[in-house]
C-alpha positions in Angstrom: -16.3 71.0 43.5 -17.5 74.4 44.7 -19.4 74.1 48.0 -22.4 76.4 48.1 -22.1 77.1 51.8 -21.9 80.9 51.7 -21.6 83.5 49.0 -19.6 86.7 48.8 -20.9 90.2 47.8 -19.5 92.6 45.4 -18.0 91.6 42.1 -14.4 90.5 42.6 -14.9 90.6 46.4 -14.2 94.4 46.7 -15.2 97.8 45.4 -13.1 100.8 44.5 -12.8 101.9 48.2 -9.6 100.8 49.9 -9.2 101.2 53.7 -6.5 103.7 54.5 -6.7 105.5 51.2 -8.0 108.7 52.9 -7.7 108.6 56.7 -5.3 111.2 58.2 -3.9 114.8 58.0 -1.8 113.8 55.0 -5.0 113.3 53.0 -6.4 116.7 53.8 -6.7 119.4 51.1 -3.8 121.8 50.4 -3.6 124.5 53.1 -2.7 127.2 50.7 -3.2 127.9 46.9 -1.0 126.0 44.6 -0.2 122.4 43.7 0.2 119.4 46.0 1.7 116.2 44.7 1.6 112.8 46.4 2.7 109.2 45.8 0.7 106.5 47.5 2.0 102.9 47.5 -0.4 100.2 48.7 -0.1 96.5 49.1 -3.0 94.1 49.8 -2.9 90.4 50.4 -6.1 88.5 51.0 -7.9 85.2 50.7 -11.3 83.5 51.0 -11.8 79.9 52.1 -13.1 77.0 50.0 -16.5 77.5 51.6 -16.8 81.1 50.4 -17.8 82.0 46.9 -17.0 85.1 44.9 -17.7 86.4 41.4 -14.5 87.1 39.5 -14.5 87.9 35.8 -17.9 86.4 35.3 -16.9 83.1 37.0 -18.0 81.7 40.3 -14.8 81.1 42.3 -13.7 79.7 45.7 -10.6 79.0 47.7 -9.2 82.3 46.5 -5.9 84.0 47.1 -5.3 87.5 45.8 -2.3 89.9 46.0 -2.4 93.5 44.7 0.2 96.3 44.6 -0.7 99.8 43.5 1.4 102.9 43.0 -0.8 105.9 42.7 0.2 109.5 41.7 -2.1 112.1 43.2 -2.1 115.7 41.9 -4.3 118.4 43.6 -4.6 122.0 42.6 -6.1 124.8 44.8 -6.7 128.1 43.1 -6.7 131.4 45.0 -10.4 132.1 44.8 -13.0 131.1 47.4 -16.4 129.5 47.0 -19.2 129.3 49.5 -17.0 130.9 52.0 -14.5 128.1 51.6 -11.7 127.1 49.3 -12.0 125.1 46.1 -9.7 122.4 44.9 -9.6 119.7 42.2 -7.5 116.7 41.6 -6.8 113.4 39.9 -5.3 110.1 41.2 -3.7 107.8 38.6 -2.8 104.2 39.8 -0.5 101.6 38.3 -1.6 98.1 39.5 0.0 94.7 39.7 -2.3 91.8 40.5 -2.2 88.0 41.1 -5.3 85.9 41.7 -5.6 82.2 42.1 -8.5 79.9 43.0 -10.9 77.2 42.0 -13.2 78.3 39.2 -16.6 77.0 38.3 -17.5 77.4 34.6 -19.5 75.8 31.8 -18.3 72.4 30.5 -18.1 71.9 26.7 -20.5 69.0 26.9 -23.0 70.8 29.2 -23.1 71.2 32.9 -20.3 72.8 34.9 -16.6 72.1 35.3 -14.4 73.1 38.3 -10.7 73.7 37.8 -7.7 75.5 39.4 -6.6 78.8 37.8 -4.0 81.5 38.4 -4.0 84.8 36.6 -1.7 87.9 36.7 -2.2 91.4 35.3 -0.6 94.8 35.5 -1.2 98.2 34.0 -2.9 101.6 34.6 -5.9 101.0 36.9 -9.1 103.0 37.3 -8.3 106.7 37.5 -10.1 108.8 40.1 -11.3 112.3 39.3 -12.0 114.9 41.9 -13.8 117.7 40.1 -15.3 119.3 43.2 -13.5 119.6 46.6 -14.7 122.3 49.0 -12.9 122.9 52.3 -13.2 125.2 55.3 -11.2 125.8 58.5 -12.2 126.6 62.1 -10.8 126.9 65.6 -8.0 129.1 64.4 -7.0 126.7 61.7 -6.8 123.6 64.0 -9.9 122.1 62.4 -10.1 121.4 58.6 -13.2 119.9 57.0 -14.3 119.5 53.5 -16.7 117.9 51.0 -15.3 116.1 48.0 -16.8 114.2 45.1 -14.7 111.3 43.8 -15.4 109.7 40.4 -13.7 106.4 39.6 -13.6 106.0 35.8 -13.3 102.5 34.3 -9.9 103.2 32.6 -8.2 100.0 33.7 -8.1 97.0 31.4 -10.8 94.4 32.1 -11.4 91.1 30.3 -14.4 89.0 31.2 -13.2 85.5 32.1 -9.9 86.7 33.7 -9.5 86.4 37.4 -7.0 89.2 37.6 -8.1 92.6 36.2 -6.5 96.0 36.9 -9.8 97.7 36.3 -13.3 97.2 37.7 -15.2 97.9 34.4 -17.8 100.1 36.1 -18.1 103.7 37.3 -18.2 104.6 41.0 -19.5 108.0 42.4 -18.2 108.7 45.9 -19.4 111.8 47.8 -17.2 112.2 50.9 -17.1 114.3 54.0 -13.8 114.7 55.9 -12.7 116.2 59.2 -9.2 116.7 60.5 -8.4 118.2 63.9 -4.7 118.9 64.6 -4.0 121.2 67.6 -0.9 123.0 68.8 0.0 120.2 71.1 0.3 117.8 68.2 -2.9 115.8 68.9 -4.7 114.6 65.7 -8.2 113.3 65.2 -9.2 112.7 61.6 -12.3 111.1 60.1 -13.1 110.4 56.4 -16.5 109.0 55.5 -18.3 108.4 52.2 -20.8 106.4 50.3 -19.9 104.6 47.0 -22.6 104.3 44.3 -21.7 101.9 41.5 -22.9 101.4 37.9 -23.3 98.0 36.2 -20.4 96.1 34.7 -21.9 95.7 31.3 -19.6 92.8 30.4 -20.8 90.6 33.2 -24.2 92.3 33.9 -23.3 92.6 37.5 -24.1 95.7 39.6 -22.4 95.9 43.1 -24.6 97.5 45.8 -23.8 100.9 47.4 -21.2 100.9 50.2 -20.7 103.1 53.3 -17.3 103.5 54.7 -15.5 105.5 57.4 -11.8 105.7 58.3 -10.7 107.3 61.7 -7.1 108.1 62.7 -6.0 109.1 66.2 -2.3 110.2 66.6 0.1 112.2 68.7 2.7 114.3 66.9 6.0 115.2 68.6 9.2 117.1 67.6 12.0 114.9 66.3 15.2 115.7 64.4 14.0 119.0 63.2 10.7 117.7 62.0 7.5 116.3 63.5 6.9 112.6 64.0 3.7 110.8 65.0 2.5 107.5 66.3 -1.2 106.5 66.2 -3.8 104.1 65.1 -6.1 104.0 62.1 -9.4 102.1 62.2 -12.0 101.5 59.4 -15.5 100.3 59.0 -17.1 99.3 55.7 -20.6 98.1 55.1 -22.5 97.4 51.9 -25.9 99.0 52.4 -27.8 97.4 49.6 -27.5 94.2 47.7 -25.9 93.3 44.4 -28.1 93.0 41.4 -28.2 92.2 37.7 -28.3 88.9 35.9 -24.6 88.3 36.6 -25.2 88.4 40.4 -25.8 84.6 40.4 -24.8 84.3 44.1 -27.6 86.6 45.2 -27.7 90.0 46.9 -25.4 89.3 49.9 -23.9 92.4 51.5 -20.2 92.7 52.3 -18.6 94.1 55.5 -15.1 94.6 56.8 -13.7 96.1 60.0 -10.1 96.6 60.9 -7.4 98.6 62.7 -3.7 99.0 62.7 -0.8 101.3 63.6 0.3 104.3 61.7 3.5 106.4 61.7 4.3 109.7 60.0 7.0 112.3 59.7 6.9 115.9 58.5 10.1 117.7 57.5 11.0 120.9 55.7 12.7 120.3 52.4 13.5 123.1 50.0 11.3 125.3 52.1 8.4 122.9 51.4 6.7 120.5 53.8 7.5 116.9 52.9 5.2 114.4 54.6 5.7 110.6 54.9 3.3 108.1 56.4 3.3 104.3 56.8 0.6 102.1 58.1 -0.4 98.5 58.4 -4.2 97.7 58.6 -5.5 94.2 59.4 -9.0 93.1 58.7 -10.5 91.7 61.9 -14.2 91.2 61.2 -15.2 90.1 57.6 -18.4 89.2 56.0 -18.8 88.2 52.4 -15.4 89.5 51.2 -11.8 88.6 50.9 -9.9 88.8 54.2 -6.4 90.2 54.4 -4.0 93.0 55.3 -3.3 96.4 53.8 0.1 98.2 53.9 0.4 101.9 52.9 3.4 104.1 52.3 2.6 107.7 51.4 4.7 110.7 50.4 3.3 114.2 49.8 4.6 117.7 49.2 2.9 121.0 48.5 4.3 123.6 46.1 
């Protein structure tokens, strides 16, 4: 049976935000006019105990295990004009997602009442595309400090089927205003912070509306010359808190608010290639303090180049 001891917030146990997606100098806006292209690979493996309940695909579930891989192509363009004494940029992020979800599912029985059964689903395909129609950036301290405002819009482009545990799309829009700051001085010290609030629309298939979520990622790193390039070692920490409850007729588990806090090491390397800066970053982030969400680990590998 499904034990109603505690319930988990957010449909599918997570929103569009992923810790580490934007957290360091590699995620800053292009430093000159032109295109910047990046490839972000992310892995997440997480679980919830039998005493924790989640809403997946319209079902109440427990004893969950989930694994997701995503390979995302990011394209940014910065024109030569300025706006509000800063520079303007726009971009798009297109992910391809592979998912596996298994757990105990509680659903309606044919003769009435409820039935609990084990289930395992897989899915893959284009996920929810992120649009960045407005990105405004400024510099200070002789270029050592970069800060910007950006608006992210997650569009429900990924496939979603009510009743499936594994879906590559969320089936709702998310609007994410963000403010970022990245300090990188001549001695190679870096302090970067990326913070935002996610506002979600309703999933009309399940009549579930996830509450708004606040999140912040902070990276501290030291960069040093190595083999003709610049290498760094540091740490990335994140904090995520749902600031209002879930709602809608599909939110049968109530309006519980999710939270996650975590930290992990990060390494990066910058090298000139064809007179362009090629940047690579790898990080492992472990969730340490969880409330009403899946609990697991994130691994990121990022490559970026500006043209």
